[in-house]
N, C-alpha and C positions, 0 to 999 in steps of 0.2 A: 504494500500500500504506500502511496506517495502523496504527500500534501504539499501544495505550493501556494504561496500568497501571490495573487495576480498583481501585475504592475498596473499603474493608472491607465495606460493605453489599452490594456486588455479588458477593462471593466465593462465596456460597451454600454455605458449609461446605467449599469446596475451595480452600484457600489456595495450593496448589502451582501451580494454573493461574490465575495472577493477571494475565496479559497477554492483551489482546484484539487479534487480528489481523484486519484487514478488507482484503480484496482489491478493487481497483477493477474495474468492468465491463471486459471485453475484447471487441474486435471480431474476428470471424472473417474469413477471406479473402473470404467471400461478403457481408460487411457486417453479418452478424447479431450482435447484442449479447448476449454471454454474461455473466450475473451470478452471482456466488458465492451460495450458499444463505444466507449471513449471516456475521456475525463468528465467528471461531474462537477458543476459549480455549486458550492454551498456557502452558507454564511458561517462566520466564526461561532455563532450560537449553535448551529447544526453540528459543528465539530465537537463542541463540548457535550452536547446531547448524545452524540454518537459514542463518545468515550464513556459516558455514564452508563448508557445502555449496554455497552460491551462488558463493562465491569459487573453490572447486575446479572447479565447472562452467564458470565464465568462463575460468579458466586453461586448461582442456582445450580449450575452443572457440578460444581464442587460439592454442594450439599447432597445432591443425588448420588454422586460417586461415593461419598463417605457413608451414606446410608446403605448403599449396595455392598460396600466392603464390610461394614459391620454385620449385615445380614448373612453374608457369605461366611464370615468368621464364626458367627454363632451356629450356623448350619454345620460347618466343618467340625466345630467342637462337639456338637450333638452327635454327629456321625461317628466321631472318634470314641465318644463315651459309649454309644450303643455297640460299636464293634468290640471295644474292650470288654464290656459286660457280656457280650455273646461268647467271646473267647474264654473268659474266666468261668462262665457258667457251664461250659461243656467239659466233659472229662476227656483226658488225652487217650488216644488209642495206644495203650501200653504195648501190646504185641507188635504193632508196627514200629514203635520207637525202639524196641529191643532188637528187631531185625535190622533196622537202620544202623544202630550203634554197633552191632556185631559185624555188619558188613563194612563199616568204616574201620573197625579194628583189624579186619582181615582174618577173622576167626573162621577157620575151615569147618568148625562143628556147628555153624549156624544152620538152622532149618531152612530148607528151600521153599 
C-alpha cells in the first residue's frame, strides 16, 4: 500500500481529497493476479478512519484467534485426560508382555 500527498497542481479543484492511495496487486488462491483499477483519492480524514478500522478489524481477529486457541487447548486437555483414564482403566495383556520381553531377551525357551 502506498500513500502520497498530492501536490497543489494535482488537486484538480478538490483540495479535500489530497491523499492518493495505491493498493498493490494481490494474488488469489488460484494464483491469479488481481490489480486495483488505479490510485484512489481520499481525504486525510479517510486515512485516519481507514487506520482505525484496520486496527479494530485486527483486534477482532485476534480475539477470535485467542478464543479458538483456548478452545483447542481445552479440547486437547480433555482428550488427553480421557485417553489417560482409558489406558489406566484397562488391565495390561500380561501374556503378550511376557512374550515380548522374552523375545527381546532372546530367550530360546519362549513359547511360540
